[in-house]
C-alpha positions, 0 to 999 in steps of 0.5 A: 118694643115691637112696632108693626107698620101697615102702609105702602107710602115709602116716604112715610115709612122711611121717616117713621122707621128711622125715628123708631130705630133711633128710639130703640124699637123693633120695626116690622113693615108690611106693604100689603096686609092680606097675609099679616101674622101678628108677632108675639109680645107687646105690639104697637100697630100703625095702620093706614086705613087706605091700605087696610084689608079685612084680614089685618082687622080680623087679626087685631080683633082675634088677638085682643078679644079671643086671646086675652091672655096674650101680651097687650097690643095697641092700634093707631088707625090713620084715617082720611076722608073717603077711606074704606075704614071709618072710626066706627069700623076701627072701634069694632076691630079693636083699634085704640087710637085714631089720627085724622089726616092731615096731621103734622109730624109732631102730632104723629110723633106725640101719638106714637110715643104716648101709645108706646108708653101705654104699652109699657104700662099695660105690661105691668099688672093692676093698671087700668087701660082706660085710666092710662089712656086718659090721664097719661095722654100727651095732649089735653083731653076732655070728656064731654056730654053733648046729649042736651046739645043733641036735643036742641039740634033735634028741636031746631030740625023739628022747627023746620031748620034744614040748612044748619050751615047757613042758620048757625052762621046767621044766628051767633046767639044760638051758637052761644046757647049751644055752647052752654049746653055742653057739659064737661065730665072730666079733664086730664092732667095735660088740660090742667097744664094747658089752661093753667088750672089748679084743679079739675073743678075749675075746668068742669064748670063749662066752656065759657072760661076757656073759649075765645072768639076764635073758639066759638068759630071753631065750635060753630063748625063742629056743630055744623059737622054734627048736624051733617052726621060727622063723628069726628072733627079736626081744626086749628083754634085759639083757646085761653088759659084761666089767667087770660093768655091765648094759646094756639091749638089743634082741636080734634073731637070724637063721638063714641060710636056707641053713644047714640045720644052724644053723651060720650064725646072726647075732645083733644087739644094739641098746643102749637103756640110755640110753633106758631110763634116761631113761624111768625118770627120767621115770616117777620125776619124774612120780611125784613130781609126782603126789605133790605134786599130791595134797597141794597145798592149792590146785587145780592144772591143766595147760592146753595150747591152752586145754584141760585136760590134767591136774588134781589132786584138790583142783581136782576138789573145788573144781569138783565134777567128777571128773578123767575129766570134766575132762581133755580139756575146754576151760577155758571150761566154768568160765565162765558166758559166753564173753565172761567167759572171753575177758576173763579170758584176755586179762588173763592173757596180758597179765600173762604177757607183762609179768611172766612169770605172770598172776594174776587174780580171777574167778568160776567155775561149778561142776558143780552150777551154784554160782558161786564166787570164785577166784584164778587164777594161770597160768605158762607151761611155756616163756615163749617158747612158750605152745603147750607149756602153762600151769600154773594154780593155783586158790584158792577165794576164795568164803568170803573174798569173801563175808565181804568183801562182807558187810562192805562192804555193811554199811559202805555202807548206803544208798549201796549201795542208792542206787547199785546200780540204774539207776532214780532213787533218793531215800533219806529218814529217818523224817521224810521229809527227803532223805538222798541222791539218785543221779545219775538222780534228780538229772537227773529232779528237777532238784535237785543232791544237795548242794541237796536233802539235808536238804529235805523230800521233797515239795519235791524230789519233786513229783508229780501224778496223771496223770488228775486233775492233783491232788497224788499220794498220799504213798507214802513216808509209807505205807511208813514207817507200814506197814513194807511196800513201797508202789506208786502205784496210778495213773501219776504225772507228775513236775514237775522244778525247771525245770518239765519233766514226766516220766511216771513209775512209782514205789515206796517201801520202808522201810529196816530195821536188823538188829533190824527197826526202820525208820530211813528209806525209799527211793523208786525211780522211773523215766522212763516216756516211752520205755516209753510210746512203745514201747507206742504203737509196738507197739500201732500196729504190731499195728493195722497188722498186723491191717489188713494181713491184712484189706487183703491179703485184700480187695485179692486178692479185689478185684483178682480182681473188677477183673480181670473189669472190666478184661478185659471192658472191654478185650474190649468196646473191641476189638469197637467202633470208637473212633467208637462212642457207647459207646466213650468210656463204656468208656474212662471205665470203664477209667480208673475201674477203673485208679484202683481198682487204684491204691487196692488197691496202697495197701492192699497196703502193709500186706499180709503179704509186702510186704517191701522189696527192698533195694539200694544207693540214693543218697538224695540223688538220690532226694529230688531226683527225687521231691520236685522232681517233686512240687513242680513247678508249686507255690509251695513252695520246696525247700531241700535240704542233704546232705553230699558223703560221704553213705552209700548207703541200704540200702532198697527204692527204690520204697517209699522214693520213695513215702515222700518223695512222700507227705511232700512231698504233705502238706507242699505241702497244708499250705502253700496260700499257699506256703512252704519245704520244708526237707529235710536228710540226714546220716550217723548211726552208732547206737553204744552204743544212742545211739537206743533201739529202734534196732539198732546200725549205720549210718543216714541221718537225713532231716529233712523240715520244712515251714512250714505250718499244723501239726498239733493236739496232739490229732491228732498221736498219730493221724496214722499210724493207717490211715484217719485224716485231717485233710483232707476229701478225704484217704484216711488211707493216706498217713502210715500207708503211710509208717509201715509202709514205714519199720518194714519197713526196721527204721528209725524215724520221729517227728514234732513239730508246733505249730499255726501253726509247721509240722511236722517229720518225722524218718526214720532209714533203714539205710545202707551205708558206701559210695557209691551206684551210679550211676543206670542210664540208661533202657533202650531198649524193644525190640520183642518177636517176635510169636508167632501160635500157642501152647498155654497152660495156665491155673490160676485158682480164679475161673471168670469169670477163666478164661472171660475169660482164655480169650477174651482168649488165643483172641482173639490166636490162642492155644489155651487149657486152663483148670484150677481148682486145683493138682491139675487143672493138674498132671494136665493138664500131665502128660497133655499131655506124655505125648501129646507136646503140651507147653504152651508157657506155663503161667499159675498163680494164686499163691493158691488158697483151700482148697488149694495154689497156684502155688508148689506147682504150679510145683514139680510141673510143673518135676519133669515138665519142667525146661524148662517156662515158667511165669508166676505171676499174683496180686492180691498185687502186693507178695508176695515170690514176685512180686518174686523169681519166679525163685527159685521157678521162675517165668519171669515174672509178671503182676499182677492185674488185667491188660489184654490188652496186658499179658498178651500182652506177658508171654507174648511176653517169656517165650516170647522168652527 
């Protein structure tokens, strides 16, 4: 059967569609009823009076009255107070059934099924529609005559009664009289079932045999509604069967619109007795449950989808929250960390899967921050569907746990002290004889606990002063004598049983009993090797950072100076022929300036902003290319090993090329008579902090080992310092550059060396678990188109550079406007655009001392003209803006110092794009 829904309530429509689809009906839906076209065939229309328009009512009227030969349709009109359509208008339009809001889902479902049933019957010839509606209704229907009642009301009104509401409430005898004036004309089969009557005649005698006191109260409200002009009414009431049983019902009556004397009134009774009983049973059950929860000695809660839905008072007392503060909050609120919560949850659900309930001891955090021990027991309401909820009982175990811990602490005594901390621990008696060592102390001293027990502490714990080399002070003896904690004033060196030496920090404290008497001492110490190395690393990084700031400033200023040198030399060369006596001098000067440019590039390695531009790099290919080239022509042999499944390195290819080039150069110079350079690569997964100071993840370990002269012990700790070199001609920047690059990649570098036996560098570089991309073939350089004219705007704070760039650009035929700061550049660009004389290219200096530079200026210019072509120029070759210029709005870059040819190529590249 077809069902047409005319309503814009999405929730209501969704539920109806689901129900009707499940029953096998075809559902059509129109949110807006202005253009409804009724389909052919039997049709049920459910029409919301709030959304109904004249067109849909006209369509219904046309289908029913003017096209009687068409298949039958039925219309249920949903009516609410104040709706634009009332029952009378619905009847005029041809609506067959009405449902007053508010209505229950059961009422709507019954009404829909009934009307669908009638449609099916109406499709069969020879059946009366009116009889079908009345006799087959799914609810009790009565046809009643209120004409005598109407006359009585008119009589009362003639007697001067105006406030019928007050009158009927103060004159119950009149209400009873009015009830006797109602004549029952007909009842349907459902009425017989509701009142347990054997025949209609038993119900046609009047209302008295089915009315209760509650019925008379509802009848009084009906009377009041009739006096106020209402033609329909809905309420809950209580009626009785002929054998005296009371039934709860929903009462609805309708006065036929054409019945001016109220002789045609229909009364519908929907039996809701079982529903009311269920609700009362549920309320009673909930009341009993609340009583149990109130007196329970443990906390009880209901949890659904990890959220608290109910709680008893005891739980509130345990955790310090009110019930209002608990309901709706996640259970995780009781745990200090989400990891603790997830761990407990996993164990509980594991036990529930195995045993049907989960019991675990855990720790909760109360509202005031107090941590308590609890025993948590959880049982699902439905073992097959945890989404229905889990009941939890919570027992506060804090006092009991505290007592257990106190007893355990007392029994364990020194064993607890020795094993409760991560440092090395040695316990002695008052005579300084060793009682026990923990595993870390065994490892550092080289003594097993079984061997050391009973020996004098000085025999096991052999320490010397790191500065003097003499026996260190006896801090355990001082602790026993003074009864206080004693620490070494200077760093000490521990000599193990095997002769190994460890820098340590230690302290000693007396062990006292409950009476305050000293009965021994505990010595706590730790290996400071890694901490000292970390301090050195931090100090070195701070030094590099300071030098980086200085180097960046120097390099920027120096590049500006070199810019003047490069440019003026280039311009001078262009004015001379190669045969001129000065041409060669200019060429030599240009070569010297180029060497100076390379030096500033090394300085910029330390400068702020030189972050790696990472990519997937095949380290094996890189090593073959760089090391092979650097060893060309030398008598050093390369021995290179790496696995076939080597991971790809996550590095800046150019910077790592410099690392291996510098290491290769050093190794080559350390082996003037020849030798072997061994390089090995391997995959390394740093899990569980296998390597301290290195983040967890995948790395490539590179070992570079030479067989050269080695490095003196006194120099080994300084080789990464800037400007430190053991070679007379060295700059001292090679290894400092290597160190800086490795740490900017969040990697590590270490070195071991022994004079006469060579040097080994170990590098750890971040990696990716995938193959490196194939090497790209060199791209064939294409010839750029030549632009003979262009208008160029230049911003630079150096007047000498502005003059030089102006001369260079004019020399190649371009017109130039120069500015010295951001504000002048923006103003010049805006003025030119207003005149219709846009600049073809803008060259902006990245850094302007004392004011905004290129980054600020390009934003303003692009707001004026989003299509502007802007080139960034800077002496900071490693600046992030220079490596990612497009992200900042630039179309190209040029690095100071640059030649005329480099400038022309940059301009033509940007203009061609």
